[in-house]
BALOBA-1460 file (C-alpha; in Angstrom, 3 decimals):
// residues 387
<rec num="1" residu="m" x="-12.259" y="16.054" z="30.210"/>
<rec num="2" residu="t" x="-9.848" y="14.630" z="32.713"/>
<rec num="3" residu="g" x="-6.112" y="14.787" z="32.599"/>
<rec num="4" residu="p" x="-2.921" y="15.426" z="34.491"/>
<rec num="5" residu="a" x="-2.929" y="18.144" z="37.143"/>
<rec num="6" residu="v" x="0.151" y="19.706" z="35.609"/>
<rec num="7" residu="d" x="0.847" y="23.357" z="34.882"/>
<rec num="8" residu="p" x="1.172" y="23.889" z="31.104"/>
<rec num="9" residu="l" x="4.765" y="25.088" z="31.540"/>
<rec num="10" residu="d" x="5.891" y="22.211" z="33.764"/>
<rec num="11" residu="r" x="8.346" y="19.718" z="32.309"/>
<rec num="12" residu="v" x="6.947" y="16.389" z="31.089"/>
<rec num="13" residu="a" x="8.990" y="13.323" z="30.139"/>
<rec num="14" residu="p" x="7.939" y="11.079" z="27.233"/>
<rec num="15" residu="r" x="6.023" y="8.006" z="28.425"/>
<rec num="16" residu="y" x="7.464" y="5.522" z="25.951"/>
<rec num="17" residu="g" x="6.132" y="1.989" z="26.194"/>
<rec num="18" residu="g" x="2.590" y="2.566" z="27.375"/>
<rec num="19" residu="g" x="1.554" y="6.196" z="27.235"/>
<rec num="20" residu="s" x="3.047" y="7.839" z="24.165"/>
<rec num="21" residu="l" x="2.254" y="8.542" z="20.549"/>
<rec num="22" residu="a" x="4.652" y="5.751" z="19.557"/>
<rec num="23" residu="d" x="2.328" y="3.242" z="21.238"/>
<rec num="24" residu="v" x="-0.769" y="4.054" z="19.162"/>
<rec num="25" residu="l" x="-0.219" y="1.888" z="16.068"/>
<rec num="26" residu="p" x="1.107" y="-1.191" z="17.915"/>
<rec num="27" residu="s" x="-1.964" y="-1.031" z="20.154"/>
<rec num="28" residu="a" x="-4.350" y="-0.603" z="17.239"/>
<rec num="29" residu="l" x="-2.776" y="-3.359" z="15.166"/>
<rec num="30" residu="a" x="-2.789" y="-5.790" z="18.067"/>
<rec num="31" residu="l" x="-6.586" y="-5.660" z="17.775"/>
<rec num="32" residu="l" x="-6.268" y="-6.618" z="14.099"/>
<rec num="33" residu="g" x="-4.037" y="-9.597" z="14.873"/>
<rec num="34" residu="v" x="-0.792" y="-8.280" z="13.411"/>
<rec num="35" residu="p" x="2.120" y="-10.422" z="14.663"/>
<rec num="36" residu="g" x="4.393" y="-8.646" z="17.121"/>
<rec num="37" residu="a" x="1.896" y="-5.887" z="17.898"/>
<rec num="38" residu="a" x="1.083" y="-5.320" z="21.567"/>
<rec num="39" residu="d" x="-1.876" y="-3.442" z="23.001"/>
<rec num="40" residu="l" x="0.281" y="-1.093" z="25.056"/>
<rec num="41" residu="l" x="-2.584" y="1.373" z="25.549"/>
<rec num="42" residu="g" x="-5.186" y="-1.163" z="26.688"/>
<rec num="43" residu="l" x="-7.627" y="-0.574" z="23.847"/>
<rec num="44" residu="a" x="-9.044" y="-4.114" z="23.730"/>
<rec num="45" residu="p" x="-11.753" y="-3.746" z="26.403"/>
<rec num="46" residu="r" x="-13.308" y="-0.865" z="24.478"/>
<rec num="47" residu="l" x="-12.693" y="-2.127" z="20.950"/>
<rec num="48" residu="a" x="-13.119" y="-5.917" z="21.073"/>
<rec num="49" residu="g" x="-14.295" y="-7.238" z="17.707"/>
<rec num="50" residu="v" x="-13.226" y="-4.180" z="15.697"/>
<rec num="51" residu="r" x="-11.851" y="-5.075" z="12.252"/>
<rec num="52" residu="r" x="-11.325" y="-1.607" z="10.784"/>
<rec num="53" residu="i" x="-9.368" y="1.170" z="12.465"/>
<rec num="54" residu="a" x="-8.873" y="4.776" z="11.408"/>
<rec num="55" residu="v" x="-6.138" y="6.828" z="13.062"/>
<rec num="56" residu="l" x="-6.351" y="10.593" z="12.561"/>
<rec num="57" residu="l" x="-3.439" y="12.818" z="13.579"/>
<rec num="58" residu="v" x="-4.379" y="16.495" z="13.941"/>
<rec num="59" residu="d" x="-1.211" y="18.562" z="13.781"/>
<rec num="60" residu="g" x="-0.879" y="20.922" z="16.745"/>
<rec num="61" residu="l" x="-3.844" y="19.609" z="18.751"/>
<rec num="62" residu="g" x="-2.271" y="19.465" z="22.193"/>
<rec num="63" residu="w" x="-4.284" y="18.404" z="25.234"/>
<rec num="64" residu="y" x="-3.998" y="21.902" z="26.653"/>
<rec num="65" residu="q" x="-5.370" y="23.450" z="23.467"/>
<rec num="66" residu="i" x="-8.654" y="21.507" z="23.585"/>
<rec num="67" residu="p" x="-10.386" y="23.744" z="26.195"/>
<rec num="68" residu="t" x="-9.360" y="26.777" z="24.129"/>
<rec num="69" residu="a" x="-10.839" y="25.184" z="21.009"/>
<rec num="70" residu="a" x="-14.011" y="23.979" z="22.734"/>
<rec num="71" residu="p" x="-16.257" y="26.986" z="21.896"/>
<rec num="72" residu="y" x="-15.538" y="26.428" z="18.184"/>
<rec num="73" residu="a" x="-15.233" y="22.631" z="18.244"/>
<rec num="74" residu="p" x="-18.105" y="21.072" z="20.229"/>
<rec num="75" residu="t" x="-17.595" y="17.606" z="18.758"/>
<rec num="76" residu="l" x="-13.940" y="17.670" z="19.767"/>
<rec num="77" residu="a" x="-14.790" y="18.944" z="23.247"/>
<rec num="78" residu="g" x="-17.443" y="16.284" z="23.727"/>
<rec num="79" residu="l" x="-15.148" y="13.468" z="22.654"/>
<rec num="80" residu="a" x="-12.333" y="14.732" z="24.873"/>
<rec num="81" residu="a" x="-14.678" y="14.840" z="27.858"/>
<rec num="82" residu="t" x="-16.103" y="11.348" z="27.327"/>
<rec num="83" residu="v" x="-13.559" y="9.198" z="25.474"/>
<rec num="84" residu="g" x="-10.329" y="11.183" z="25.784"/>
<rec num="85" residu="v" x="-7.138" y="10.315" z="27.655"/>
<rec num="86" residu="p" x="-3.769" y="12.098" z="27.636"/>
<rec num="87" residu="l" x="-0.653" y="10.670" z="26.008"/>
<rec num="88" residu="t" x="2.747" y="12.245" z="25.517"/>
<rec num="89" residu="a" x="4.512" y="13.067" z="22.316"/>
<rec num="90" residu="g" x="8.082" y="11.931" z="21.970"/>
<rec num="91" residu="f" x="11.004" y="14.313" z="22.030"/>
<rec num="92" residu="p" x="11.540" y="16.736" z="20.449"/>
<rec num="93" residu="s" x="7.829" y="17.539" z="20.343"/>
<rec num="94" residu="t" x="7.877" y="18.403" z="16.663"/>
<rec num="95" residu="t" x="6.052" y="17.164" z="13.581"/>
<rec num="96" residu="p" x="8.689" y="15.157" z="11.649"/>
<rec num="97" residu="t" x="9.823" y="13.354" z="14.794"/>
<rec num="98" residu="s" x="6.262" y="12.583" z="15.860"/>
<rec num="99" residu="l" x="5.080" y="11.376" z="12.447"/>
<rec num="100" residu="v" x="7.933" y="8.882" z="12.276"/>
<rec num="101" residu="s" x="7.400" y="7.778" z="15.878"/>
<rec num="102" residu="l" x="3.741" y="7.144" z="15.053"/>
<rec num="103" residu="g" x="4.634" y="5.156" z="11.940"/>
<rec num="104" residu="t" x="7.442" y="3.090" z="13.449"/>
<rec num="105" residu="g" x="6.191" y="2.765" z="17.026"/>
<rec num="106" residu="t" x="9.624" y="3.785" z="18.327"/>
<rec num="107" residu="p" x="11.197" y="6.751" z="20.116"/>
<rec num="108" residu="s" x="13.203" y="9.212" z="18.065"/>
<rec num="109" residu="g" x="16.577" y="7.765" z="18.983"/>
<rec num="110" residu="a" x="15.727" y="4.502" z="17.242"/>
<rec num="111" residu="h" x="14.306" y="5.918" z="14.026"/>
<rec num="112" residu="g" x="16.781" y="8.788" z="13.748"/>
<rec num="113" residu="v" x="14.449" y="11.634" z="12.747"/>
<rec num="114" residu="l" x="15.690" y="13.501" z="15.797"/>
<rec num="115" residu="g" x="14.298" y="16.957" z="15.172"/>
<rec num="116" residu="f" x="12.805" y="19.420" z="12.749"/>
<rec num="117" residu="k" x="16.272" y="20.144" z="11.362"/>
<rec num="118" residu="v" x="19.366" y="18.070" z="12.000"/>
<rec num="119" residu="r" x="22.935" y="18.143" z="10.780"/>
<rec num="120" residu="v" x="23.895" y="15.402" z="8.347"/>
<rec num="121" residu="p" x="26.850" y="13.796" z="10.175"/>
<rec num="122" residu="g" x="30.222" y="14.322" z="8.546"/>
<rec num="123" residu="t" x="29.054" y="17.481" z="6.790"/>
<rec num="124" residu="d" x="28.001" y="21.043" z="7.590"/>
<rec num="125" residu="r" x="24.674" y="20.452" z="5.847"/>
<rec num="126" residu="v" x="21.451" y="20.925" z="7.800"/>
<rec num="127" residu="l" x="18.570" y="18.702" z="6.673"/>
<rec num="128" residu="s" x="15.061" y="20.106" z="7.086"/>
<rec num="129" residu="h" x="12.842" y="17.045" z="7.337"/>
<rec num="130" residu="i" x="9.841" y="18.868" z="5.874"/>
<rec num="131" residu="e" x="11.853" y="19.808" z="2.772"/>
<rec num="132" residu="w" x="13.445" y="16.400" z="2.327"/>
<rec num="133" residu="a" x="13.335" y="15.320" z="-1.301"/>
<rec num="134" residu="g" x="15.235" y="12.044" z="-0.945"/>
<rec num="135" residu="d" x="18.830" y="12.887" z="-0.016"/>
<rec num="136" residu="p" x="19.779" y="11.287" z="2.362"/>
<rec num="137" residu="e" x="18.052" y="8.169" z="1.087"/>
<rec num="138" residu="p" x="14.984" y="7.723" z="3.335"/>
<rec num="139" residu="l" x="15.277" y="3.977" z="3.919"/>
<rec num="140" residu="r" x="18.879" y="4.395" z="5.102"/>
<rec num="141" residu="w" x="18.297" y="7.580" z="7.101"/>
<rec num="142" residu="q" x="15.253" y="6.009" z="8.798"/>
<rec num="143" residu="p" x="15.954" y="2.256" z="8.922"/>
<rec num="144" residu="v" x="13.104" y="1.034" z="11.156"/>
<rec num="145" residu="t" x="10.336" y="-1.008" z="9.531"/>
<rec num="146" residu="t" x="7.037" y="0.860" z="9.848"/>
<rec num="147" residu="w" x="3.879" y="-0.619" z="11.307"/>
<rec num="148" residu="y" x="2.211" y="0.060" z="7.967"/>
<rec num="149" residu="e" x="4.681" y="-2.350" z="6.364"/>
<rec num="150" residu="r" x="4.126" y="-4.925" z="9.091"/>
<rec num="151" residu="a" x="0.361" y="-4.622" z="8.820"/>
<rec num="152" residu="r" x="0.399" y="-5.034" z="5.052"/>
<rec num="153" residu="a" x="2.609" y="-8.114" z="5.371"/>
<rec num="154" residu="a" x="0.012" y="-9.561" z="7.762"/>
<rec num="155" residu="g" x="-2.822" y="-9.086" z="5.261"/>
<rec num="156" residu="v" x="-4.213" y="-5.781" z="6.535"/>
<rec num="157" residu="a" x="-5.350" y="-3.265" z="3.906"/>
<rec num="158" residu="v" x="-3.377" y="-0.091" z="4.684"/>
<rec num="159" residu="t" x="-4.101" y="3.422" z="3.407"/>
<rec num="160" residu="v" x="-2.460" y="6.748" z="4.269"/>
<rec num="161" residu="v" x="-4.439" y="9.951" z="3.612"/>
<rec num="162" residu="s" x="-2.549" y="13.248" z="3.642"/>
<rec num="163" residu="r" x="-1.857" y="16.331" z="1.544"/>
<rec num="164" residu="p" x="-1.206" y="15.580" z="-2.145"/>
<rec num="165" residu="e" x="2.059" y="17.510" z="-2.142"/>
<rec num="166" residu="y" x="3.511" y="15.306" z="0.596"/>
<rec num="167" residu="g" x="3.274" y="12.111" z="-1.437"/>
<rec num="168" residu="g" x="6.700" y="10.634" z="-2.188"/>
<rec num="169" residu="s" x="8.611" y="13.047" z="0.051"/>
<rec num="170" residu="g" x="11.472" y="11.821" z="2.198"/>
<rec num="171" residu="l" x="9.419" y="12.333" z="5.339"/>
<rec num="172" residu="t" x="6.449" y="10.428" z="3.922"/>
<rec num="173" residu="l" x="8.684" y="7.506" z="2.985"/>
<rec num="174" residu="a" x="10.311" y="7.550" z="6.415"/>
<rec num="175" residu="a" x="7.026" y="7.710" z="8.315"/>
<rec num="176" residu="n" x="4.365" y="6.106" z="6.130"/>
<rec num="177" residu="r" x="5.969" y="3.571" z="3.832"/>
<rec num="178" residu="g" x="3.826" y="0.492" z="3.449"/>
<rec num="179" residu="g" x="0.534" y="2.318" z="3.020"/>
<rec num="180" residu="d" x="-1.316" y="3.164" z="-0.195"/>
<rec num="181" residu="y" x="-1.060" y="6.958" z="-0.376"/>
<rec num="182" residu="r" x="-4.182" y="9.014" z="-1.077"/>
<rec num="183" residu="g" x="-3.845" y="12.768" z="-1.484"/>
<rec num="184" residu="a" x="-6.485" y="14.945" z="0.173"/>
<rec num="185" residu="a" x="-6.433" y="18.726" z="0.522"/>
<rec num="186" residu="g" x="-8.724" y="20.039" z="3.254"/>
<rec num="187" residu="a" x="-10.866" y="18.555" z="5.987"/>
<rec num="188" residu="d" x="-13.740" y="17.394" z="3.784"/>
<rec num="189" residu="a" x="-11.437" y="15.562" z="1.380"/>
<rec num="190" residu="v" x="-9.576" y="13.913" z="4.278"/>
<rec num="191" residu="a" x="-12.870" y="12.676" z="5.744"/>
<rec num="192" residu="e" x="-14.136" y="11.438" z="2.387"/>
<rec num="193" residu="r" x="-10.987" y="9.502" z="1.510"/>
<rec num="194" residu="m" x="-10.548" y="8.062" z="5.002"/>
<rec num="195" residu="l" x="-14.119" y="6.792" z="5.118"/>
<rec num="196" residu="a" x="-13.898" y="5.400" z="1.582"/>
<rec num="197" residu="a" x="-10.722" y="3.482" z="2.414"/>
<rec num="198" residu="l" x="-12.171" y="2.293" z="5.708"/>
<rec num="199" residu="s" x="-15.138" y="0.693" z="3.909"/>
<rec num="200" residu="a" x="-13.405" y="-0.484" z="0.736"/>
<rec num="201" residu="g" x="-12.979" y="-4.196" z="1.490"/>
<rec num="202" residu="p" x="-14.157" y="-6.982" z="3.783"/>
<rec num="203" residu="g" x="-10.872" y="-7.719" z="5.541"/>
<rec num="204" residu="p" x="-8.949" y="-6.059" z="8.360"/>
<rec num="205" residu="t" x="-8.235" y="-2.436" z="7.503"/>
<rec num="206" residu="l" x="-6.026" y="0.380" z="8.789"/>
<rec num="207" residu="v" x="-6.431" y="3.958" z="7.577"/>
<rec num="208" residu="s" x="-4.124" y="6.735" z="8.743"/>
<rec num="209" residu="g" x="-5.061" y="10.369" z="8.163"/>
<rec num="210" residu="y" x="-3.256" y="13.665" z="8.710"/>
<rec num="211" residu="h" x="-4.621" y="17.219" z="8.932"/>
<rec num="212" residu="p" x="-2.101" y="20.109" z="9.311"/>
<rec num="213" residu="d" x="-4.072" y="23.358" z="9.369"/>
<rec num="214" residu="l" x="-4.504" y="23.940" z="13.118"/>
<rec num="215" residu="d" x="-0.745" y="23.841" z="13.589"/>
<rec num="216" residu="r" x="-0.146" y="26.176" z="10.643"/>
<rec num="217" residu="h" x="-2.507" y="28.849" z="11.912"/>
<rec num="218" residu="g" x="-1.123" y="28.536" z="15.431"/>
<rec num="219" residu="h" x="2.368" y="29.196" z="14.095"/>
<rec num="220" residu="l" x="1.349" y="32.100" z="11.899"/>
<rec num="221" residu="s" x="-1.259" y="33.823" z="14.063"/>
<rec num="222" residu="g" x="-1.117" y="32.310" z="17.550"/>
<rec num="223" residu="v" x="-3.202" y="29.923" z="19.616"/>
<rec num="224" residu="d" x="-6.769" y="31.273" z="19.971"/>
<rec num="225" residu="s" x="-6.313" y="33.816" z="17.176"/>
<rec num="226" residu="a" x="-9.207" y="34.237" z="14.739"/>
<rec num="227" residu="p" x="-7.560" y="32.036" z="12.052"/>
<rec num="228" residu="w" x="-6.778" y="29.393" z="14.692"/>
<rec num="229" residu="r" x="-10.417" y="29.372" z="15.818"/>
<rec num="230" residu="l" x="-11.567" y="28.847" z="12.226"/>
<rec num="231" residu="a" x="-9.084" y="25.987" z="11.891"/>
<rec num="232" residu="a" x="-10.424" y="24.457" z="15.113"/>
<rec num="233" residu="a" x="-13.938" y="24.601" z="13.668"/>
<rec num="234" residu="e" x="-12.659" y="22.831" z="10.546"/>
<rec num="235" residu="v" x="-11.117" y="20.102" z="12.707"/>
<rec num="236" residu="d" x="-14.487" y="19.715" z="14.385"/>
<rec num="237" residu="r" x="-16.232" y="19.268" z="11.041"/>
<rec num="238" residu="l" x="-13.677" y="16.615" z="10.100"/>
<rec num="239" residu="l" x="-14.228" y="14.735" z="13.359"/>
<rec num="240" residu="a" x="-18.014" y="14.915" z="13.070"/>
<rec num="241" residu="r" x="-17.937" y="13.469" z="9.547"/>
<rec num="242" residu="l" x="-15.627" y="10.642" z="10.573"/>
<rec num="243" residu="v" x="-17.666" y="9.741" z="13.647"/>
<rec num="244" residu="d" x="-20.941" y="9.822" z="11.718"/>
<rec num="245" residu="g" x="-19.518" y="7.692" z="8.906"/>
<rec num="246" residu="l" x="-17.811" y="4.945" z="10.912"/>
<rec num="247" residu="p" x="-18.876" y="1.429" z="9.893"/>
<rec num="248" residu="p" x="-20.266" y="-0.705" z="12.757"/>
<rec num="249" residu="d" x="-17.097" y="-2.812" z="12.992"/>
<rec num="250" residu="a" x="-14.771" y="0.207" z="12.945"/>
<rec num="251" residu="a" x="-13.045" y="2.465" z="15.436"/>
<rec num="252" residu="l" x="-11.578" y="5.943" z="15.182"/>
<rec num="253" residu="l" x="-8.478" y="6.967" z="17.140"/>
<rec num="254" residu="v" x="-7.728" y="10.704" z="17.159"/>
<rec num="255" residu="t" x="-4.374" y="11.993" z="18.345"/>
<rec num="256" residu="a" x="-1.780" y="14.693" z="17.676"/>
<rec num="257" residu="d" x="1.928" y="15.218" z="17.219"/>
<rec num="258" residu="h" x="2.427" y="17.999" z="19.797"/>
<rec num="259" residu="g" x="0.799" y="21.054" z="21.324"/>
<rec num="260" residu="q" x="1.846" y="24.695" z="20.933"/>
<rec num="261" residu="l" x="2.479" y="27.800" z="22.968"/>
<rec num="262" residu="d" x="2.794" y="31.464" z="22.042"/>
<rec num="263" residu="v" x="6.225" y="33.040" z="22.524"/>
<rec num="264" residu="p" x="6.197" y="36.779" z="23.360"/>
<rec num="265" residu="d" x="8.703" y="39.073" z="21.660"/>
<rec num="266" residu="e" x="10.517" y="39.740" z="24.929"/>
<rec num="267" residu="h" x="11.238" y="36.005" z="25.331"/>
<rec num="268" residu="r" x="13.017" y="35.607" z="21.976"/>
<rec num="269" residu="i" x="16.804" y="35.342" z="22.089"/>
<rec num="270" residu="d" x="18.509" y="35.970" z="18.742"/>
<rec num="271" residu="l" x="21.598" y="33.805" z="18.338"/>
<rec num="272" residu="d" x="22.603" y="35.776" z="15.232"/>
<rec num="273" residu="t" x="22.998" y="39.118" z="17.024"/>
<rec num="274" residu="d" x="24.974" y="38.026" z="20.093"/>
<rec num="275" residu="p" x="28.604" y="37.098" z="19.335"/>
<rec num="276" residu="r" x="28.784" y="35.137" z="22.597"/>
<rec num="277" residu="l" x="26.238" y="32.654" z="21.205"/>
<rec num="278" residu="r" x="28.126" y="32.220" z="17.938"/>
<rec num="279" residu="a" x="31.574" y="31.715" z="19.439"/>
<rec num="280" residu="g" x="32.783" y="28.167" z="18.903"/>
<rec num="281" residu="v" x="29.587" y="27.069" z="17.132"/>
<rec num="282" residu="r" x="30.048" y="25.589" z="13.664"/>
<rec num="283" residu="v" x="26.508" y="24.430" z="12.777"/>
<rec num="284" residu="v" x="23.122" y="25.331" z="14.315"/>
<rec num="285" residu="a" x="20.199" y="22.932" z="13.810"/>
<rec num="286" residu="g" x="16.985" y="22.044" z="15.646"/>
<rec num="287" residu="e" x="14.347" y="24.763" z="15.957"/>
<rec num="288" residu="p" x="13.652" y="27.752" z="18.229"/>
<rec num="289" residu="r" x="12.477" y="25.719" z="21.239"/>
<rec num="290" residu="v" x="15.200" y="23.029" z="20.958"/>
<rec num="291" residu="r" x="18.562" y="23.957" z="19.478"/>
<rec num="292" residu="y" x="21.279" y="21.533" z="18.440"/>
<rec num="293" residu="l" x="24.716" y="23.176" z="18.435"/>
<rec num="294" residu="h" x="27.555" y="21.426" z="16.618"/>
<rec num="295" residu="v" x="30.759" y="22.999" z="17.850"/>
<rec num="296" residu="e" x="34.363" y="23.420" z="16.806"/>
<rec num="297" residu="p" x="36.768" y="20.767" z="18.149"/>
<rec num="298" residu="g" x="37.368" y="21.223" z="21.852"/>
<rec num="299" residu="a" x="34.760" y="23.989" z="22.248"/>
<rec num="300" residu="t" x="31.956" y="22.058" z="23.981"/>
<rec num="301" residu="a" x="32.655" y="23.259" z="27.522"/>
<rec num="302" residu="d" x="33.066" y="26.885" z="26.428"/>
<rec num="303" residu="v" x="29.826" y="26.806" z="24.414"/>
<rec num="304" residu="v" x="27.903" y="25.281" z="27.335"/>
<rec num="305" residu="a" x="29.250" y="27.966" z="29.656"/>
<rec num="306" residu="a" x="28.503" y="30.834" z="27.267"/>
<rec num="307" residu="w" x="24.982" y="29.735" z="26.440"/>
<rec num="308" residu="s" x="24.200" y="29.028" z="30.088"/>
<rec num="309" residu="a" x="25.340" y="32.523" z="31.035"/>
<rec num="310" residu="v" x="23.546" y="34.350" z="28.241"/>
<rec num="311" residu="l" x="20.267" y="32.439" z="28.525"/>
<rec num="312" residu="d" x="20.410" y="32.684" z="32.320"/>
<rec num="313" residu="g" x="17.658" y="30.220" z="33.180"/>
<rec num="314" residu="a" x="15.645" y="30.607" z="29.981"/>
<rec num="315" residu="a" x="16.826" y="27.160" z="28.858"/>
<rec num="316" residu="r" x="18.659" y="24.069" z="29.966"/>
<rec num="317" residu="v" x="22.021" y="23.735" z="28.243"/>
<rec num="318" residu="l" x="23.350" y="20.173" z="28.144"/>
<rec num="319" residu="t" x="26.045" y="18.205" z="26.413"/>
<rec num="320" residu="r" x="24.926" y="15.511" z="24.007"/>
<rec num="321" residu="a" x="25.738" y="12.802" z="26.533"/>
<rec num="322" residu="e" x="23.714" y="14.568" z="29.223"/>
<rec num="323" residu="a" x="20.746" y="15.007" z="26.871"/>
<rec num="324" residu="v" x="20.776" y="11.339" z="25.835"/>
<rec num="325" residu="a" x="21.027" y="10.301" z="29.490"/>
<rec num="326" residu="t" x="17.730" y="12.072" z="30.277"/>
<rec num="327" residu="g" x="15.895" y="9.426" z="28.232"/>
<rec num="328" residu="w" x="14.217" y="12.061" z="26.048"/>
<rec num="329" residu="f" x="15.152" y="10.201" z="22.855"/>
<rec num="330" residu="g" x="14.986" y="6.646" z="24.163"/>
<rec num="331" residu="p" x="18.071" y="4.542" z="23.333"/>
<rec num="332" residu="v" x="20.177" y="6.184" z="20.620"/>
<rec num="333" residu="p" x="22.343" y="3.915" z="18.449"/>
<rec num="334" residu="e" x="25.828" y="5.070" z="17.516"/>
<rec num="335" residu="a" x="24.742" y="5.745" z="13.924"/>
<rec num="336" residu="h" x="22.262" y="8.399" z="15.069"/>
<rec num="337" residu="l" x="24.242" y="10.165" z="17.790"/>
<rec num="338" residu="g" x="25.852" y="12.642" z="15.397"/>
<rec num="339" residu="r" x="22.433" y="14.007" z="14.448"/>
<rec num="340" residu="i" x="22.078" y="15.415" z="17.968"/>
<rec num="341" residu="g" x="24.122" y="18.524" z="18.697"/>
<rec num="342" residu="d" x="27.318" y="18.447" z="20.728"/>
<rec num="343" residu="v" x="25.315" y="20.888" z="22.868"/>
<rec num="344" residu="v" x="21.519" y="20.659" z="23.287"/>
<rec num="345" residu="v" x="19.537" y="23.746" z="24.336"/>
<rec num="346" residu="v" x="15.970" y="23.120" z="25.547"/>
<rec num="347" residu="c" x="13.981" y="26.260" z="26.256"/>
<rec num="348" residu="r" x="12.004" y="26.662" z="29.462"/>
<rec num="349" residu="g" x="8.727" y="28.525" z="29.927"/>
<rec num="350" residu="t" x="7.803" y="30.582" z="26.877"/>
<rec num="351" residu="y" x="11.343" y="31.304" z="25.660"/>
<rec num="352" residu="a" x="12.735" y="30.595" z="22.203"/>
<rec num="353" residu="v" x="16.114" y="30.961" z="20.482"/>
<rec num="354" residu="v" x="15.606" y="32.420" z="17.011"/>
<rec num="355" residu="a" x="18.098" y="32.979" z="14.190"/>
<rec num="356" residu="t" x="17.047" y="36.088" z="12.290"/>
<rec num="357" residu="r" x="19.874" y="36.058" z="9.745"/>
<rec num="358" residu="s" x="20.886" y="32.456" z="9.198"/>
<rec num="359" residu="e" x="17.394" y="30.922" z="8.898"/>
<rec num="360" residu="k" x="14.399" y="31.865" z="6.785"/>
<rec num="361" residu="p" x="12.876" y="35.123" z="8.083"/>
<rec num="362" residu="i" x="9.471" y="33.520" z="8.679"/>
<rec num="363" residu="e" x="10.975" y="31.092" z="11.202"/>
<rec num="364" residu="s" x="11.771" y="33.860" z="13.679"/>
<rec num="365" residu="r" x="8.472" y="35.683" z="13.086"/>
<rec num="366" residu="l" x="6.098" y="32.883" z="14.016"/>
<rec num="367" residu="v" x="3.759" y="33.470" z="16.942"/>
<rec num="368" residu="a" x="3.483" y="29.957" z="18.413"/>
<rec num="369" residu="y" x="6.212" y="27.329" z="18.666"/>
<rec num="370" residu="h" x="6.762" y="23.815" z="19.995"/>
<rec num="371" residu="g" x="9.544" y="21.260" z="20.318"/>
<rec num="372" residu="a" x="10.488" y="21.435" z="23.997"/>
<rec num="373" residu="d" x="9.241" y="19.397" z="26.950"/>
<rec num="374" residu="t" x="6.583" y="21.577" z="28.586"/>
<rec num="375" residu="a" x="3.195" y="20.016" z="29.200"/>
<rec num="376" residu="a" x="1.632" y="22.416" z="26.688"/>
<rec num="377" residu="e" x="3.877" y="20.962" z="23.986"/>
<rec num="378" residu="m" x="4.221" y="17.359" z="25.133"/>
<rec num="379" residu="i" x="0.772" y="16.233" z="26.278"/>
<rec num="380" residu="i" x="-1.510" y="15.173" z="23.439"/>
<rec num="381" residu="p" x="-4.941" y="13.532" z="23.324"/>
<rec num="382" residu="l" x="-6.056" y="10.063" z="22.422"/>
<rec num="383" residu="l" x="-9.766" y="9.997" z="21.606"/>
<rec num="384" residu="v" x="-11.219" y="6.514" z="21.120"/>
<rec num="385" residu="v" x="-14.527" y="6.220" z="19.249"/>
<rec num="386" residu="r" x="-16.276" y="2.979" z="18.301"/>
<rec num="387" residu="g" x="-18.590" y="2.786" z="15.327"/>
């Protein structure tokens, strides 16, 4: 396995336009002749003649987690060593943002799903994208046409395989609209339904699959915990079944939405127990590794100063304009700017800003987190397998 000689805690910028998760579907669909699709990742030399493509996203499978998983996931380790290259997630490196970037082929600024939780502009309401039932209306909140829609319009058979309970959710409509949805709970069901859809008809075919369990066990128990190791073994079984079942004219692309890192108790800053962190702040959104602070009128400079002093190097504290200027989000249209905090706090190293009173208790008790721009969170794999 080769990859960047970067420390896991070094900062990594998104490589939009030729090295990011957002480039996967345009590159795949260019091989299937979809108008407007460009092979930004240079897949054609390896996949010339392919007419069926499966894309599997394994939640939480960062590039830096693969060596840790290798003893329990030999298929994964072998693929990473022979057909694996590193990509970056977009920013924030979090599941809702990444799923929509995969589906639309755009950075987060364009599609507007700018974090795990964001404030609904003009209100004090915080929208959790994983609990989004349809308000705001998904096609207005996320206005970009998905590559699934474009592929279907071009005559490609498109199927999305994910958990049954996610079907019809706001996030699914934002990320996956255009595909025929097939519910599948567990690795074996995901493999079965992906392979069935991949072989269902004679024409060009795209199948997108999603498997969340590695991420869940990382959050709850930590990377390399016993439950995480079992989840890694389950991922390996899923990969082995998909590789073994690929039709001769098919390819499998395996990627992820982000990596993870464990956050020790001594690196958790509680914004709910320090009055200095609450002063001037009206609404808190984001997640523990990337906080969006929406402030009272005229309080931006004071909030930046207070958070910079209290966190004392544990995070970068920027205004919205400064954060947008970094290029993290790509271009951000005016309609989406209000979803980013007036102040943006991006944690360094293994720090996190929790909210023990104002958010669900489980959110501050997780072991592993993601969302920021360290290599451990940002660098993800692309494994390319031909049938």
